[in-house]
C-alpha positions, 0 to 999 in steps of 0.5 A, a space after each residue: 681388597 675390599 673392606 669385607 675381604 679384609 675383615 674376613 681375612 682378619 677373622 680367619 687369621 684370628 681363628 687360626 691363631 686361637 686354634 693353634 694356641 688351644 692345640 698347644 695348651 692341650 698338648 702341654 696338658 696331655 699327661 696332666 688330664 688324667 685324675 691319677 696314675 697307677 704304680 704300673 703307669 709310673 713305671 712305664 712312663 719312667 717318671 723322673 724325680 720331682 715331677 708332681 702327679 697323683 698316685 692312685 691304687 690300693 694300700 697294700 695290707 701289712 705295709 702301713 708303718 707309723 713313725 714319729 711326728 705323724 710320719 707314715 709310710 705305706 705301699 700303693 699297688 695296682 696288682 702289677 706294681 707297688 710304689 712306696 709312699 711317705 706322708 707326714 700329716 694326719 691321714 683321713 679317717 677312712 684310710 685303711 690297708 686294702 682300701 683305695 687311695 689317691 695321693 698327691 706329690 712327687 717321687 724323690 731320688 730314691 724312688 719313694 713317692 713323697 705325698 703332701 696330700 692323701 685322699 681316701 674314699 667313702 665306700 669300700 666297694 667303689 673304686 676308679 674304673 682303671 683300678 677295677 679294670 686292672 683287677 678284672 684282668 688279673 682275676 682279683 675282681 669279686 662279683 659282689 663289687 658290681 652289685 654293691 657299687 650299682 646300688 647307689 651313687 659313687 661317693 666323693 673322695 675326702 681330704 686328709 682333713 675329712 672335707 669332701 673334695 670339691 665341697 663348699 666351705 
């Protein structure tokens, strides 16, 4: 083998190993790439207890209950399914019933989502595309959502401490 052939063989082999490593990483992260899962997606995937993920949807009106030591329970729904959420801490100022929310945490053995972070959105008309599409399919979509949402840019989510997500501190 000449030096040029040997070099090309090494470069080709390196590229093949790199492509295989990238494919394995992307395959392992396939379910984690989604920003959040809706209650329907959680039910369909049969997510097991202890697996961390983000849950997104609308806070069910009348489901918010406050307990001792900043304990809060509420239900998150997407129109098809509901999932009970338990959180201990200070909720964002914009957190309200009927509003969109994204919570980070894991399911417990009883099927309750134990959240350690709760995110609320700034604008009452903005909602993630998946939730908007689900509402349209079920007939719960209001035509004024489009006109209000297209009037400005999409607002960022805030954390429980009130800081914009991704903001420089």
